[in-house]
ChimeraX commands (.cxc) that place a marker at each C-alpha (Angstrom):
marker #1 position 24.49,-40.64,-17.95 radius 0.5
marker #1 position 27.56,-37.82,-16.31 radius 0.5
marker #1 position 26.86,-34.30,-16.20 radius 0.5
marker #1 position 30.05,-32.79,-17.32 radius 0.5
marker #1 position 32.35,-30.94,-15.07 radius 0.5
marker #1 position 33.27,-26.69,-15.60 radius 0.5
marker #1 position 36.25,-26.49,-16.85 radius 0.5
marker #1 position 39.33,-25.85,-14.81 radius 0.5
marker #1 position 39.32,-22.43,-12.95 radius 0.5
marker #1 position 35.60,-21.75,-13.81 radius 0.5
marker #1 position 33.95,-23.32,-10.76 radius 0.5
marker #1 position 33.93,-20.33,-8.78 radius 0.5
marker #1 position 31.89,-18.84,-11.50 radius 0.5
marker #1 position 29.24,-21.74,-11.83 radius 0.5
marker #1 position 28.73,-21.08,-8.03 radius 0.5
marker #1 position 28.75,-17.42,-7.63 radius 0.5
marker #1 position 26.66,-17.37,-10.39 radius 0.5
marker #1 position 23.97,-19.99,-9.11 radius 0.5
marker #1 position 23.67,-19.03,-5.86 radius 0.5
marker #1 position 22.95,-15.63,-7.14 radius 0.5
marker #1 position 20.02,-16.63,-8.94 radius 0.5
marker #1 position 19.18,-18.37,-5.77 radius 0.5
marker #1 position 19.13,-15.17,-4.04 radius 0.5
marker #1 position 17.66,-13.25,-6.75 radius 0.5
marker #1 position 14.42,-16.08,-6.95 radius 0.5
marker #1 position 13.88,-15.60,-3.00 radius 0.5
marker #1 position 13.38,-11.78,-3.29 radius 0.5
marker #1 position 11.56,-12.38,-6.30 radius 0.5
marker #1 position 9.02,-14.84,-4.28 radius 0.5
marker #1 position 8.94,-12.42,-1.19 radius 0.5
marker #1 position 8.37,-9.50,-2.77 radius 0.5
marker #1 position 5.36,-11.12,-4.66 radius 0.5
marker #1 position 4.24,-12.32,-1.21 radius 0.5
marker #1 position 4.47,-9.11,0.19 radius 0.5
marker #1 position 2.86,-6.85,-2.81 radius 0.5
marker #1 position -0.09,-8.90,-2.48 radius 0.5
marker #1 position -0.92,-9.80,0.86 radius 0.5
marker #1 position -2.33,-7.37,3.55 radius 0.5
marker #1 position -4.66,-4.29,4.15 radius 0.5
marker #1 position -5.52,-2.66,0.64 radius 0.5
marker #1 position -8.13,0.15,0.27 radius 0.5
marker #1 position -10.28,1.99,-2.59 radius 0.5
marker #1 position -11.13,5.30,-2.75 radius 0.5
marker #1 position -15.17,5.59,-3.25 radius 0.5
marker #1 position -15.89,9.83,-3.40 radius 0.5
marker #1 position -15.75,12.85,-1.77 radius 0.5
marker #1 position -18.08,15.89,-0.71 radius 0.5
marker #1 position -16.36,19.71,-0.87 radius 0.5
marker #1 position -18.50,20.34,2.83 radius 0.5
marker #1 position -17.08,24.13,2.78 radius 0.5
marker #1 position -13.67,25.81,2.01 radius 0.5
marker #1 position -12.21,24.04,5.21 radius 0.5
marker #1 position -13.40,20.63,4.83 radius 0.5
marker #1 position -13.45,17.57,2.60 radius 0.5
marker #1 position -15.23,14.46,3.12 radius 0.5
marker #1 position -13.94,11.13,1.65 radius 0.5
marker #1 position -15.63,7.92,1.21 radius 0.5
marker #1 position -13.51,5.16,0.76 radius 0.5
marker #1 position -13.50,1.11,0.90 radius 0.5
marker #1 position -10.69,-1.27,3.32 radius 0.5
marker #1 position -10.47,-4.55,1.98 radius 0.5
marker #1 position -8.95,-7.71,3.83 radius 0.5
marker #1 position -8.75,-6.50,7.31 radius 0.5
marker #1 position -8.77,-9.65,9.06 radius 0.5
marker #1 position -9.83,-8.59,12.30 radius 0.5
marker #1 position -6.93,-6.27,12.57 radius 0.5
marker #1 position -7.55,-2.38,13.55 radius 0.5
marker #1 position -6.06,-0.64,10.81 radius 0.5
marker #1 position -4.76,2.90,10.13 radius 0.5
marker #1 position -5.47,5.37,7.16 radius 0.5
marker #1 position -3.67,8.32,5.99 radius 0.5
marker #1 position -6.72,10.65,3.80 radius 0.5
marker #1 position -5.53,13.76,2.04 radius 0.5
marker #1 position -6.93,16.70,0.68 radius 0.5
marker #1 position -5.27,18.48,-2.45 radius 0.5
marker #1 position -5.91,21.31,-4.09 radius 0.5
marker #1 position -6.12,22.77,-8.29 radius 0.5
marker #1 position -2.68,22.18,-8.93 radius 0.5
marker #1 position -2.60,18.88,-6.61 radius 0.5
marker #1 position -1.10,20.72,-3.76 radius 0.5
marker #1 position -2.17,18.96,-0.15 radius 0.5
marker #1 position -3.82,21.26,1.66 radius 0.5
marker #1 position -5.35,18.85,4.27 radius 0.5
marker #1 position -3.98,15.67,5.70 radius 0.5
marker #1 position -5.11,13.39,8.62 radius 0.5
marker #1 position -4.70,10.18,9.75 radius 0.5
marker #1 position -7.36,7.76,11.60 radius 0.5
marker #1 position -7.48,4.70,13.35 radius 0.5
marker #1 position -10.30,2.19,12.32 radius 0.5
marker #1 position -11.40,-0.37,14.34 radius 0.5
marker #1 position -10.77,-4.20,13.42 radius 0.5
marker #1 position -13.63,-6.10,11.91 radius 0.5
marker #1 position -13.77,-9.16,10.50 radius 0.5
marker #1 position -15.66,-8.05,7.38 radius 0.5
marker #1 position -14.12,-8.09,3.67 radius 0.5
marker #1 position -14.98,-4.73,2.80 radius 0.5
marker #1 position -16.19,-2.15,5.02 radius 0.5
marker #1 position -16.94,1.49,4.50 radius 0.5
marker #1 position -15.88,4.73,5.77 radius 0.5
marker #1 position -16.46,8.11,5.54 radius 0.5
marker #1 position -14.40,10.47,7.49 radius 0.5
marker #1 position -13.98,14.20,7.25 radius 0.5
marker #1 position -10.46,16.00,6.40 radius 0.5
marker #1 position -10.03,19.29,7.70 radius 0.5
marker #1 position -7.96,21.48,4.63 radius 0.5
marker #1 position -6.30,25.31,4.95 radius 0.5
marker #1 position -7.58,26.18,1.54 radius 0.5
marker #1 position -10.97,24.89,-0.25 radius 0.5
marker #1 position -9.77,21.71,-1.74 radius 0.5
marker #1 position -11.12,20.37,-4.94 radius 0.5
marker #1 position -10.58,16.52,-3.87 radius 0.5
marker #1 position -9.86,13.87,-0.98 radius 0.5
marker #1 position -8.27,10.61,-1.12 radius 0.5
marker #1 position -6.97,7.89,1.13 radius 0.5
marker #1 position -2.88,8.01,1.11 radius 0.5
marker #1 position -1.96,4.80,2.73 radius 0.5
marker #1 position -3.49,2.16,4.86 radius 0.5
marker #1 position -2.01,-0.06,7.03 radius 0.5
marker #1 position -1.91,-2.53,9.83 radius 0.5
marker #1 position -1.56,-0.83,13.98 radius 0.5
marker link #1:1,2 radius 0.2
marker link #1:2,3 radius 0.2
marker link #1:3,4 radius 0.2
marker link #1:4,5 radius 0.2
marker link #1:5,6 radius 0.2
marker link #1:6,7 radius 0.2
marker link #1:7,8 radius 0.2
marker link #1:8,9 radius 0.2
marker link #1:9,10 radius 0.2
marker link #1:10,11 radius 0.2
marker link #1:11,12 radius 0.2
marker link #1:12,13 radius 0.2
marker link #1:13,14 radius 0.2
marker link #1:14,15 radius 0.2
marker link #1:15,16 radius 0.2
marker link #1:16,17 radius 0.2
marker link #1:17,18 radius 0.2
marker link #1:18,19 radius 0.2
marker link #1:19,20 radius 0.2
marker link #1:20,21 radius 0.2
marker link #1:21,22 radius 0.2
marker link #1:22,23 radius 0.2
marker link #1:23,24 radius 0.2
marker link #1:24,25 radius 0.2
marker link #1:25,26 radius 0.2
marker link #1:26,27 radius 0.2
marker link #1:27,28 radius 0.2
marker link #1:28,29 radius 0.2
marker link #1:29,30 radius 0.2
marker link #1:30,31 radius 0.2
marker link #1:31,32 radius 0.2
marker link #1:32,33 radius 0.2
marker link #1:33,34 radius 0.2
marker link #1:34,35 radius 0.2
marker link #1:35,36 radius 0.2
marker link #1:36,37 radius 0.2
marker link #1:37,38 radius 0.2
marker link #1:38,39 radius 0.2
marker link #1:39,40 radius 0.2
marker link #1:40,41 radius 0.2
marker link #1:41,42 radius 0.2
marker link #1:42,43 radius 0.2
marker link #1:43,44 radius 0.2
marker link #1:44,45 radius 0.2
marker link #1:45,46 radius 0.2
marker link #1:46,47 radius 0.2
marker link #1:47,48 radius 0.2
marker link #1:48,49 radius 0.2
marker link #1:49,50 radius 0.2
marker link #1:50,51 radius 0.2
marker link #1:51,52 radius 0.2
marker link #1:52,53 radius 0.2
marker link #1:53,54 radius 0.2
marker link #1:54,55 radius 0.2
marker link #1:55,56 radius 0.2
marker link #1:56,57 radius 0.2
marker link #1:57,58 radius 0.2
marker link #1:58,59 radius 0.2
marker link #1:59,60 radius 0.2
marker link #1:60,61 radius 0.2
marker link #1:61,62 radius 0.2
marker link #1:62,63 radius 0.2
marker link #1:63,64 radius 0.2
marker link #1:64,65 radius 0.2
marker link #1:65,66 radius 0.2
marker link #1:66,67 radius 0.2
marker link #1:67,68 radius 0.2
marker link #1:68,69 radius 0.2
marker link #1:69,70 radius 0.2
marker link #1:70,71 radius 0.2
marker link #1:71,72 radius 0.2
marker link #1:72,73 radius 0.2
marker link #1:73,74 radius 0.2
marker link #1:74,75 radius 0.2
marker link #1:75,76 radius 0.2
marker link #1:76,77 radius 0.2
marker link #1:77,78 radius 0.2
marker link #1:78,79 radius 0.2
marker link #1:79,80 radius 0.2
marker link #1:80,81 radius 0.2
marker link #1:81,82 radius 0.2
marker link #1:82,83 radius 0.2
marker link #1:83,84 radius 0.2
marker link #1:84,85 radius 0.2
marker link #1:85,86 radius 0.2
marker link #1:86,87 radius 0.2
marker link #1:87,88 radius 0.2
marker link #1:88,89 radius 0.2
marker link #1:89,90 radius 0.2
marker link #1:90,91 radius 0.2
marker link #1:91,92 radius 0.2
marker link #1:92,93 radius 0.2
marker link #1:93,94 radius 0.2
marker link #1:94,95 radius 0.2
marker link #1:95,96 radius 0.2
marker link #1:96,97 radius 0.2
marker link #1:97,98 radius 0.2
marker link #1:98,99 radius 0.2
marker link #1:99,100 radius 0.2
marker link #1:100,101 radius 0.2
marker link #1:101,102 radius 0.2
marker link #1:102,103 radius 0.2
marker link #1:103,104 radius 0.2
marker link #1:104,105 radius 0.2
marker link #1:105,106 radius 0.2
marker link #1:106,107 radius 0.2
marker link #1:107,108 radius 0.2
marker link #1:108,109 radius 0.2
marker link #1:109,110 radius 0.2
marker link #1:110,111 radius 0.2
marker link #1:111,112 radius 0.2
marker link #1:112,113 radius 0.2
marker link #1:113,114 radius 0.2
marker link #1:114,115 radius 0.2
marker link #1:115,116 radius 0.2
marker link #1:116,117 radius 0.2
marker link #1:117,118 radius 0.2
marker link #1:118,119 radius 0.2
marker link #1:119,120 radius 0.2
view
């Protein structure tokens, strides 16, 4: 069985289209792997300690024995950031570790949450 050939003058478009599909497929695979790996976190609550402090409880998942750095923020009623801190967490091989850290605020916060975590 013979595979039909592209019409004369159309071969370059078939090549460009094929290369485009291959590049976009590689990008989609890379993006999927990058998005599903790495450290993850989950907010577990907060406690407003005073007008200038909030304690944030959170779980860090999938540390893989690596130290992690997390940015924690406090917000007021209007969702404005009133405090932020970055905490360095020790390496651990435990699947899920619960941490409680305090964020100092400039005014009274109504919530505290983890903004991001990444391997150091």
